PyMOL commands that place a pseudoatom at each C-alpha (Angstrom):
pseudoatom trace, name=CA, resn=UNK, resi=1, chain=A, elem=C, hetatm=0, pos=[-59.102, 7.221, -40.804]
pseudoatom trace, name=CA, resn=UNK, resi=2, chain=A, elem=C, hetatm=0, pos=[-55.825, 5.176, -39.684]
pseudoatom trace, name=CA, resn=UNK, resi=3, chain=A, elem=C, hetatm=0, pos=[-52.706, 6.651, -42.127]
pseudoatom trace, name=CA, resn=UNK, resi=4, chain=A, elem=C, hetatm=0, pos=[-49.267, 4.968, -41.838]
pseudoatom trace, name=CA, resn=UNK, resi=5, chain=A, elem=C, hetatm=0, pos=[-47.748, 7.829, -39.998]
pseudoatom trace, name=CA, resn=UNK, resi=6, chain=A, elem=C, hetatm=0, pos=[-49.299, 7.581, -36.769]
pseudoatom trace, name=CA, resn=UNK, resi=7, chain=A, elem=C, hetatm=0, pos=[-46.565, 4.585, -36.575]
pseudoatom trace, name=CA, resn=UNK, resi=8, chain=A, elem=C, hetatm=0, pos=[-43.502, 6.440, -36.407]
pseudoatom trace, name=CA, resn=UNK, resi=9, chain=A, elem=C, hetatm=0, pos=[-44.805, 8.311, -34.465]
pseudoatom trace, name=CA, resn=UNK, resi=10, chain=A, elem=C, hetatm=0, pos=[-45.972, 6.268, -31.792]
pseudoatom trace, name=CA, resn=UNK, resi=11, chain=A, elem=C, hetatm=0, pos=[-42.394, 4.708, -32.204]
pseudoatom trace, name=CA, resn=UNK, resi=12, chain=A, elem=C, hetatm=0, pos=[-40.086, 8.075, -31.431]
pseudoatom trace, name=CA, resn=UNK, resi=13, chain=A, elem=C, hetatm=0, pos=[-41.774, 8.933, -28.405]
pseudoatom trace, name=CA, resn=UNK, resi=14, chain=A, elem=C, hetatm=0, pos=[-41.812, 5.987, -26.806]
pseudoatom trace, name=CA, resn=UNK, resi=15, chain=A, elem=C, hetatm=0, pos=[-37.813, 6.460, -27.804]
pseudoatom trace, name=CA, resn=UNK, resi=16, chain=A, elem=C, hetatm=0, pos=[-37.995, 9.697, -25.963]
pseudoatom trace, name=CA, resn=UNK, resi=17, chain=A, elem=C, hetatm=0, pos=[-39.916, 8.596, -23.277]
pseudoatom trace, name=CA, resn=UNK, resi=18, chain=A, elem=C, hetatm=0, pos=[-37.315, 5.092, -22.946]
pseudoatom trace, name=CA, resn=UNK, resi=19, chain=A, elem=C, hetatm=0, pos=[-34.072, 7.971, -22.801]
pseudoatom trace, name=CA, resn=UNK, resi=20, chain=A, elem=C, hetatm=0, pos=[-35.969, 10.307, -20.638]
pseudoatom trace, name=CA, resn=UNK, resi=21, chain=A, elem=C, hetatm=0, pos=[-36.828, 7.373, -17.618]
pseudoatom trace, name=CA, resn=UNK, resi=22, chain=A, elem=C, hetatm=0, pos=[-33.596, 5.768, -19.073]
pseudoatom trace, name=CA, resn=UNK, resi=23, chain=A, elem=C, hetatm=0, pos=[-31.580, 8.937, -17.608]
pseudoatom trace, name=CA, resn=UNK, resi=24, chain=A, elem=C, hetatm=0, pos=[-33.365, 9.956, -15.084]
pseudoatom trace, name=CA, resn=UNK, resi=25, chain=A, elem=C, hetatm=0, pos=[-32.667, 6.337, -12.444]
pseudoatom trace, name=CA, resn=UNK, resi=26, chain=A, elem=C, hetatm=0, pos=[-29.636, 6.169, -10.879]
pseudoatom trace, name=CA, resn=UNK, resi=27, chain=A, elem=C, hetatm=0, pos=[-26.263, 5.190, -12.118]
pseudoatom trace, name=CA, resn=UNK, resi=28, chain=A, elem=C, hetatm=0, pos=[-25.632, 1.270, -10.929]
pseudoatom trace, name=CA, resn=UNK, resi=29, chain=A, elem=C, hetatm=0, pos=[-22.849, 0.770, -8.016]
pseudoatom trace, name=CA, resn=UNK, resi=30, chain=A, elem=C, hetatm=0, pos=[-20.063, -0.766, -10.139]
pseudoatom trace, name=CA, resn=UNK, resi=31, chain=A, elem=C, hetatm=0, pos=[-19.410, -4.324, -9.469]
pseudoatom trace, name=CA, resn=UNK, resi=32, chain=A, elem=C, hetatm=0, pos=[-16.283, -4.953, -8.462]
pseudoatom trace, name=CA, resn=UNK, resi=33, chain=A, elem=C, hetatm=0, pos=[-15.365, -8.059, -10.948]
pseudoatom trace, name=CA, resn=UNK, resi=34, chain=A, elem=C, hetatm=0, pos=[-12.173, -9.062, -9.374]
pseudoatom trace, name=CA, resn=UNK, resi=35, chain=A, elem=C, hetatm=0, pos=[-12.584, -9.528, -5.922]
pseudoatom trace, name=CA, resn=UNK, resi=36, chain=A, elem=C, hetatm=0, pos=[-9.342, -9.203, -3.235]
pseudoatom trace, name=CA, resn=UNK, resi=37, chain=A, elem=C, hetatm=0, pos=[-7.382, -12.334, -3.125]
pseudoatom trace, name=CA, resn=UNK, resi=38, chain=A, elem=C, hetatm=0, pos=[-7.996, -15.166, -0.802]
pseudoatom trace, name=CA, resn=UNK, resi=39, chain=A, elem=C, hetatm=0, pos=[-4.983, -14.540, 1.644]
pseudoatom trace, name=CA, resn=UNK, resi=40, chain=A, elem=C, hetatm=0, pos=[-6.921, -11.279, 3.130]
pseudoatom trace, name=CA, resn=UNK, resi=41, chain=A, elem=C, hetatm=0, pos=[-9.162, -14.289, 5.486]
pseudoatom trace, name=CA, resn=UNK, resi=42, chain=A, elem=C, hetatm=0, pos=[-5.886, -16.357, 6.235]
pseudoatom trace, name=CA, resn=UNK, resi=43, chain=A, elem=C, hetatm=0, pos=[-4.542, -12.723, 7.566]
pseudoatom trace, name=CA, resn=UNK, resi=44, chain=A, elem=C, hetatm=0, pos=[-3.507, -12.559, 11.480]
pseudoatom trace, name=CA, resn=UNK, resi=45, chain=A, elem=C, hetatm=0, pos=[-5.142, -9.522, 12.559]
pseudoatom trace, name=CA, resn=UNK, resi=46, chain=A, elem=C, hetatm=0, pos=[-2.996, -9.763, 15.610]
pseudoatom trace, name=CA, resn=UNK, resi=47, chain=A, elem=C, hetatm=0, pos=[0.461, -8.375, 13.850]
pseudoatom trace, name=CA, resn=UNK, resi=48, chain=A, elem=C, hetatm=0, pos=[0.446, -5.133, 13.354]
pseudoatom trace, name=CA, resn=UNK, resi=49, chain=A, elem=C, hetatm=0, pos=[0.228, -3.232, 9.518]
pseudoatom trace, name=CA, resn=UNK, resi=50, chain=A, elem=C, hetatm=0, pos=[3.386, -3.051, 8.323]
pseudoatom trace, name=CA, resn=UNK, resi=51, chain=A, elem=C, hetatm=0, pos=[4.942, -0.241, 6.678]
pseudoatom trace, name=CA, resn=UNK, resi=52, chain=A, elem=C, hetatm=0, pos=[7.396, 0.725, 4.089]
pseudoatom trace, name=CA, resn=UNK, resi=53, chain=A, elem=C, hetatm=0, pos=[10.172, 0.194, 6.303]
pseudoatom trace, name=CA, resn=UNK, resi=54, chain=A, elem=C, hetatm=0, pos=[9.246, -3.446, 7.233]
pseudoatom trace, name=CA, resn=UNK, resi=55, chain=A, elem=C, hetatm=0, pos=[9.058, -4.159, 3.078]
pseudoatom trace, name=CA, resn=UNK, resi=56, chain=A, elem=C, hetatm=0, pos=[12.447, -1.988, 2.681]
pseudoatom trace, name=CA, resn=UNK, resi=57, chain=A, elem=C, hetatm=0, pos=[14.238, -5.142, 5.576]
pseudoatom trace, name=CA, resn=UNK, resi=58, chain=A, elem=C, hetatm=0, pos=[13.135, -8.073, 3.897]
pseudoatom trace, name=CA, resn=UNK, resi=59, chain=A, elem=C, hetatm=0, pos=[14.005, -6.400, 0.460]
pseudoatom trace, name=CA, resn=UNK, resi=60, chain=A, elem=C, hetatm=0, pos=[17.642, -5.701, 1.984]
pseudoatom trace, name=CA, resn=UNK, resi=61, chain=A, elem=C, hetatm=0, pos=[16.873, -9.377, 3.421]
pseudoatom trace, name=CA, resn=UNK, resi=62, chain=A, elem=C, hetatm=0, pos=[16.595, -10.613, -0.210]
pseudoatom trace, name=CA, resn=UNK, resi=63, chain=A, elem=C, hetatm=0, pos=[19.065, -9.010, -1.829]
pseudoatom trace, name=CA, resn=UNK, resi=64, chain=A, elem=C, hetatm=0, pos=[21.776, -10.088, 0.451]
pseudoatom trace, name=CA, resn=UNK, resi=65, chain=A, elem=C, hetatm=0, pos=[20.275, -14.268, -0.370]
pseudoatom trace, name=CA, resn=UNK, resi=66, chain=A, elem=C, hetatm=0, pos=[20.348, -13.608, -3.830]
pseudoatom trace, name=CA, resn=UNK, resi=67, chain=A, elem=C, hetatm=0, pos=[23.076, -11.452, -4.306]
pseudoatom trace, name=CA, resn=UNK, resi=68, chain=A, elem=C, hetatm=0, pos=[22.091, -8.392, -5.118]
pseudoatom trace, name=CA, resn=UNK, resi=69, chain=A, elem=C, hetatm=0, pos=[24.092, -5.115, -5.124]
pseudoatom trace, name=CA, resn=UNK, resi=70, chain=A, elem=C, hetatm=0, pos=[21.624, -1.914, -4.625]
pseudoatom trace, name=CA, resn=UNK, resi=71, chain=A, elem=C, hetatm=0, pos=[21.747, -0.410, -7.380]
pseudoatom trace, name=CA, resn=UNK, resi=72, chain=A, elem=C, hetatm=0, pos=[18.899, 2.350, -7.186]
pseudoatom trace, name=CA, resn=UNK, resi=73, chain=A, elem=C, hetatm=0, pos=[16.148, 3.604, -5.440]
pseudoatom trace, name=CA, resn=UNK, resi=74, chain=A, elem=C, hetatm=0, pos=[13.257, 5.608, -7.323]
pseudoatom trace, name=CA, resn=UNK, resi=75, chain=A, elem=C, hetatm=0, pos=[10.693, 6.565, -5.318]
pseudoatom trace, name=CA, resn=UNK, resi=76, chain=A, elem=C, hetatm=0, pos=[7.782, 6.471, -7.340]
pseudoatom trace, name=CA, resn=UNK, resi=77, chain=A, elem=C, hetatm=0, pos=[4.994, 8.105, -4.863]
pseudoatom trace, name=CA, resn=UNK, resi=78, chain=A, elem=C, hetatm=0, pos=[4.263, 8.760, -1.481]
pseudoatom trace, name=CA, resn=UNK, resi=79, chain=A, elem=C, hetatm=0, pos=[3.394, 4.670, -0.937]
pseudoatom trace, name=CA, resn=UNK, resi=80, chain=A, elem=C, hetatm=0, pos=[5.801, 3.306, -3.848]
pseudoatom trace, name=CA, resn=UNK, resi=81, chain=A, elem=C, hetatm=0, pos=[9.389, 2.520, -4.327]
pseudoatom trace, name=CA, resn=UNK, resi=82, chain=A, elem=C, hetatm=0, pos=[11.929, 0.650, -6.140]
pseudoatom trace, name=CA, resn=UNK, resi=83, chain=A, elem=C, hetatm=0, pos=[14.852, -0.881, -6.539]
pseudoatom trace, name=CA, resn=UNK, resi=84, chain=A, elem=C, hetatm=0, pos=[17.216, -1.922, -9.293]
pseudoatom trace, name=CA, resn=UNK, resi=85, chain=A, elem=C, hetatm=0, pos=[19.330, -4.379, -7.754]
pseudoatom trace, name=CA, resn=UNK, resi=86, chain=A, elem=C, hetatm=0, pos=[22.325, -6.256, -10.538]
pseudoatom trace, name=CA, resn=UNK, resi=87, chain=A, elem=C, hetatm=0, pos=[23.127, -9.820, -10.076]
pseudoatom trace, name=CA, resn=UNK, resi=88, chain=A, elem=C, hetatm=0, pos=[27.003, -10.358, -8.644]
pseudoatom trace, name=CA, resn=UNK, resi=89, chain=A, elem=C, hetatm=0, pos=[26.641, -13.798, -9.625]
pseudoatom trace, name=CA, resn=UNK, resi=90, chain=A, elem=C, hetatm=0, pos=[27.782, -15.140, -13.509]
pseudoatom trace, name=CA, resn=UNK, resi=91, chain=A, elem=C, hetatm=0, pos=[25.687, -17.741, -13.812]
pseudoatom trace, name=CA, resn=UNK, resi=92, chain=A, elem=C, hetatm=0, pos=[22.970, -15.334, -12.924]
pseudoatom trace, name=CA, resn=UNK, resi=93, chain=A, elem=C, hetatm=0, pos=[23.756, -12.158, -14.446]
pseudoatom trace, name=CA, resn=UNK, resi=94, chain=A, elem=C, hetatm=0, pos=[21.320, -9.088, -14.938]
pseudoatom trace, name=CA, resn=UNK, resi=95, chain=A, elem=C, hetatm=0, pos=[19.267, -6.692, -12.994]
pseudoatom trace, name=CA, resn=UNK, resi=96, chain=A, elem=C, hetatm=0, pos=[16.255, -7.358, -10.714]
pseudoatom trace, name=CA, resn=UNK, resi=97, chain=A, elem=C, hetatm=0, pos=[13.750, -5.089, -9.956]
pseudoatom trace, name=CA, resn=UNK, resi=98, chain=A, elem=C, hetatm=0, pos=[11.921, -4.723, -5.892]
pseudoatom trace, name=CA, resn=UNK, resi=99, chain=A, elem=C, hetatm=0, pos=[9.137, -2.716, -5.483]
pseudoatom trace, name=CA, resn=UNK, resi=100, chain=A, elem=C, hetatm=0, pos=[7.702, -1.723, -2.494]
pseudoatom trace, name=CA, resn=UNK, resi=101, chain=A, elem=C, hetatm=0, pos=[4.067, -1.088, -2.457]
pseudoatom trace, name=CA, resn=UNK, resi=102, chain=A, elem=C, hetatm=0, pos=[2.372, 0.388, 1.012]
pseudoatom trace, name=CA, resn=UNK, resi=103, chain=A, elem=C, hetatm=0, pos=[-1.540, -0.141, 1.020]
pseudoatom trace, name=CA, resn=UNK, resi=104, chain=A, elem=C, hetatm=0, pos=[-3.588, 2.539, 2.116]
pseudoatom trace, name=CA, resn=UNK, resi=105, chain=A, elem=C, hetatm=0, pos=[-6.367, 2.566, 3.910]
pseudoatom trace, name=CA, resn=UNK, resi=106, chain=A, elem=C, hetatm=0, pos=[-7.924, 3.806, 0.015]
pseudoatom trace, name=CA, resn=UNK, resi=107, chain=A, elem=C, hetatm=0, pos=[-6.079, 1.664, -1.837]
pseudoatom trace, name=CA, resn=UNK, resi=108, chain=A, elem=C, hetatm=0, pos=[-6.948, -1.497, -0.496]
pseudoatom trace, name=CA, resn=UNK, resi=109, chain=A, elem=C, hetatm=0, pos=[-6.054, -4.063, -2.394]
pseudoatom trace, name=CA, resn=UNK, resi=110, chain=A, elem=C, hetatm=0, pos=[-3.340, -4.078, -6.013]
pseudoatom trace, name=CA, resn=UNK, resi=111, chain=A, elem=C, hetatm=0, pos=[-5.305, -4.970, -8.819]
pseudoatom trace, name=CA, resn=UNK, resi=112, chain=A, elem=C, hetatm=0, pos=[-3.843, -5.458, -12.693]
pseudoatom trace, name=CA, resn=UNK, resi=113, chain=A, elem=C, hetatm=0, pos=[-2.872, -1.527, -13.776]
pseudoatom trace, name=CA, resn=UNK, resi=114, chain=A, elem=C, hetatm=0, pos=[-0.052, -1.403, -10.345]
pseudoatom trace, name=CA, resn=UNK, resi=115, chain=A, elem=C, hetatm=0, pos=[1.917, -4.708, -11.780]
pseudoatom trace, name=CA, resn=UNK, resi=116, chain=A, elem=C, hetatm=0, pos=[1.494, -3.866, -15.767]
pseudoatom trace, name=CA, resn=UNK, resi=117, chain=A, elem=C, hetatm=0, pos=[3.948, -0.078, -14.794]
pseudoatom trace, name=CA, resn=UNK, resi=118, chain=A, elem=C, hetatm=0, pos=[5.881, -2.369, -12.683]
pseudoatom trace, name=CA, resn=UNK, resi=119, chain=A, elem=C, hetatm=0, pos=[6.257, -4.774, -15.950]
pseudoatom trace, name=CA, resn=UNK, resi=120, chain=A, elem=C, hetatm=0, pos=[7.104, -1.345, -18.006]
pseudoatom trace, name=CA, resn=UNK, resi=121, chain=A, elem=C, hetatm=0, pos=[9.691, -0.121, -15.709]
pseudoatom trace, name=CA, resn=UNK, resi=122, chain=A, elem=C, hetatm=0, pos=[11.183, -3.814, -15.533]
pseudoatom trace, name=CA, resn=UNK, resi=123, chain=A, elem=C, hetatm=0, pos=[11.771, -3.286, -19.849]
pseudoatom trace, name=CA, resn=UNK, resi=124, chain=A, elem=C, hetatm=0, pos=[12.715, 0.216, -19.160]
pseudoatom trace, name=CA, resn=UNK, resi=125, chain=A, elem=C, hetatm=0, pos=[15.697, -1.168, -17.238]
pseudoatom trace, name=CA, resn=UNK, resi=126, chain=A, elem=C, hetatm=0, pos=[16.191, -3.991, -19.697]
pseudoatom trace, name=CA, resn=UNK, resi=127, chain=A, elem=C, hetatm=0, pos=[15.338, -5.743, -16.334]
pseudoatom trace, name=CA, resn=UNK, resi=128, chain=A, elem=C, hetatm=0, pos=[14.307, -9.695, -17.103]
pseudoatom trace, name=CA, resn=UNK, resi=129, chain=A, elem=C, hetatm=0, pos=[12.474, -10.407, -13.386]
pseudoatom trace, name=CA, resn=UNK, resi=130, chain=A, elem=C, hetatm=0, pos=[11.131, -8.065, -10.326]
pseudoatom trace, name=CA, resn=UNK, resi=131, chain=A, elem=C, hetatm=0, pos=[9.449, -8.246, -7.630]
pseudoatom trace, name=CA, resn=UNK, resi=132, chain=A, elem=C, hetatm=0, pos=[6.304, -6.855, -6.051]
pseudoatom trace, name=CA, resn=UNK, resi=133, chain=A, elem=C, hetatm=0, pos=[6.392, -7.048, -2.361]
pseudoatom trace, name=CA, resn=UNK, resi=134, chain=A, elem=C, hetatm=0, pos=[2.735, -5.062, -0.665]
pseudoatom trace, name=CA, resn=UNK, resi=135, chain=A, elem=C, hetatm=0, pos=[2.197, -4.355, 2.732]
pseudoatom trace, name=CA, resn=UNK, resi=136, chain=A, elem=C, hetatm=0, pos=[-1.989, -5.162, 1.400]
pseudoatom trace, name=CA, resn=UNK, resi=137, chain=A, elem=C, hetatm=0, pos=[-3.027, -7.788, -0.644]
pseudoatom trace, name=CA, resn=UNK, resi=138, chain=A, elem=C, hetatm=0, pos=[-3.818, -8.373, -4.610]
pseudoatom trace, name=CA, resn=UNK, resi=139, chain=A, elem=C, hetatm=0, pos=[-6.710, -8.216, -6.470]
pseudoatom trace, name=CA, resn=UNK, resi=140, chain=A, elem=C, hetatm=0, pos=[-7.311, -11.575, -8.315]
pseudoatom trace, name=CA, resn=UNK, resi=141, chain=A, elem=C, hetatm=0, pos=[-6.797, -10.510, -12.041]
pseudoatom trace, name=CA, resn=UNK, resi=142, chain=A, elem=C, hetatm=0, pos=[-3.021, -9.717, -11.053]
pseudoatom trace, name=CA, resn=UNK, resi=143, chain=A, elem=C, hetatm=0, pos=[-2.800, -13.930, -11.662]
pseudoatom trace, name=CA, resn=UNK, resi=144, chain=A, elem=C, hetatm=0, pos=[-3.243, -14.004, -14.646]
pseudoatom trace, name=CA, resn=UNK, resi=145, chain=A, elem=C, hetatm=0, pos=[-0.534, -15.372, -16.681]
pseudoatom trace, name=CA, resn=UNK, resi=146, chain=A, elem=C, hetatm=0, pos=[0.955, -12.473, -18.841]
pseudoatom trace, name=CA, resn=UNK, resi=147, chain=A, elem=C, hetatm=0, pos=[3.884, -12.009, -21.368]
pseudoatom trace, name=CA, resn=UNK, resi=148, chain=A, elem=C, hetatm=0, pos=[6.054, -9.801, -19.836]
pseudoatom trace, name=CA, resn=UNK, resi=149, chain=A, elem=C, hetatm=0, pos=[9.144, -9.879, -17.751]
pseudoatom trace, name=CA, resn=UNK, resi=150, chain=A, elem=C, hetatm=0, pos=[8.071, -12.962, -14.772]
pseudoatom trace, name=CA, resn=UNK, resi=151, chain=A, elem=C, hetatm=0, pos=[7.351, -10.836, -11.293]
pseudoatom trace, name=CA, resn=UNK, resi=152, chain=A, elem=C, hetatm=0, pos=[7.300, -12.732, -7.894]
pseudoatom trace, name=CA, resn=UNK, resi=153, chain=A, elem=C, hetatm=0, pos=[3.983, -11.354, -5.639]
pseudoatom trace, name=CA, resn=UNK, resi=154, chain=A, elem=C, hetatm=0, pos=[4.813, -10.990, -1.917]
pseudoatom trace, name=CA, resn=UNK, resi=155, chain=A, elem=C, hetatm=0, pos=[1.274, -9.974, -0.361]
pseudoatom trace, name=CA, resn=UNK, resi=156, chain=A, elem=C, hetatm=0, pos=[1.491, -9.074, 2.679]
pseudoatom trace, name=CA, resn=UNK, resi=157, chain=A, elem=C, hetatm=0, pos=[0.309, -13.004, 4.606]
pseudoatom trace, name=CA, resn=UNK, resi=158, chain=A, elem=C, hetatm=0, pos=[4.070, -13.602, 1.736]
pseudoatom trace, name=CA, resn=UNK, resi=159, chain=A, elem=C, hetatm=0, pos=[5.534, -11.361, 4.152]
pseudoatom trace, name=CA, resn=UNK, resi=160, chain=A, elem=C, hetatm=0, pos=[5.134, -12.459, 6.799]
pseudoatom trace, name=CA, resn=UNK, resi=161, chain=A, elem=C, hetatm=0, pos=[5.703, -15.606, 6.950]
pseudoatom trace, name=CA, resn=UNK, resi=162, chain=A, elem=C, hetatm=0, pos=[10.124, -14.574, 4.866]
pseudoatom trace, name=CA, resn=UNK, resi=163, chain=A, elem=C, hetatm=0, pos=[9.599, -12.678, 7.482]
pseudoatom trace, name=CA, resn=UNK, resi=164, chain=A, elem=C, hetatm=0, pos=[9.736, -14.917, 10.347]
pseudoatom trace, name=CA, resn=UNK, resi=165, chain=A, elem=C, hetatm=0, pos=[11.795, -17.772, 8.025]
pseudoatom trace, name=CA, resn=UNK, resi=166, chain=A, elem=C, hetatm=0, pos=[14.846, -14.908, 7.676]
pseudoatom trace, name=CA, resn=UNK, resi=167, chain=A, elem=C, hetatm=0, pos=[14.079, -14.793, 11.575]
pseudoatom trace, name=CA, resn=UNK, resi=168, chain=A, elem=C, hetatm=0, pos=[13.568, -11.064, 10.928]
pseudoatom trace, name=CA, resn=UNK, resi=169, chain=A, elem=C, hetatm=0, pos=[10.707, -9.419, 13.686]
pseudoatom trace, name=CA, resn=UNK, resi=170, chain=A, elem=C, hetatm=0, pos=[6.757, -7.863, 12.941]
for i in range(1, 170): cmd.bond("trace and resi %d" % i, "trace and resi %d" % (i + 1))
show_as sticks, trace
zoom trace
């Protein structure tokens, strides 16, 4: 005779079998939801890798061009440094933050979390605007419109263009 208790017992065994099958299979490979920026394809490969010193030279020229006076240099890590600069121009009074980041083989792209940390720092020094320069490239998610202070992004391609326009060697 068929008992009604057999159905829940079969469902329990089926559930155990599925649970064992799922936990025994290999974990899925991570998917990159934010592909690297398209500018990387246009990158001139014959130009040497940029260093933090190159970014500093460009930062000094940007400060000079926009009447900014460097007030503070804050090292965040071996590959990241922030500068706090103040405007001498009465019309555009206020402080500005310049972020410099050297990309590494382990971290070739700048992601949204890095930019959000930079925006938090901008807010903490009561600044309204920032510039973030990197020797590498940004992931596409960085370009989403976000609330908070405005940040101008400079990737490797844009830095090379700016350095050429300002007459800096690379």
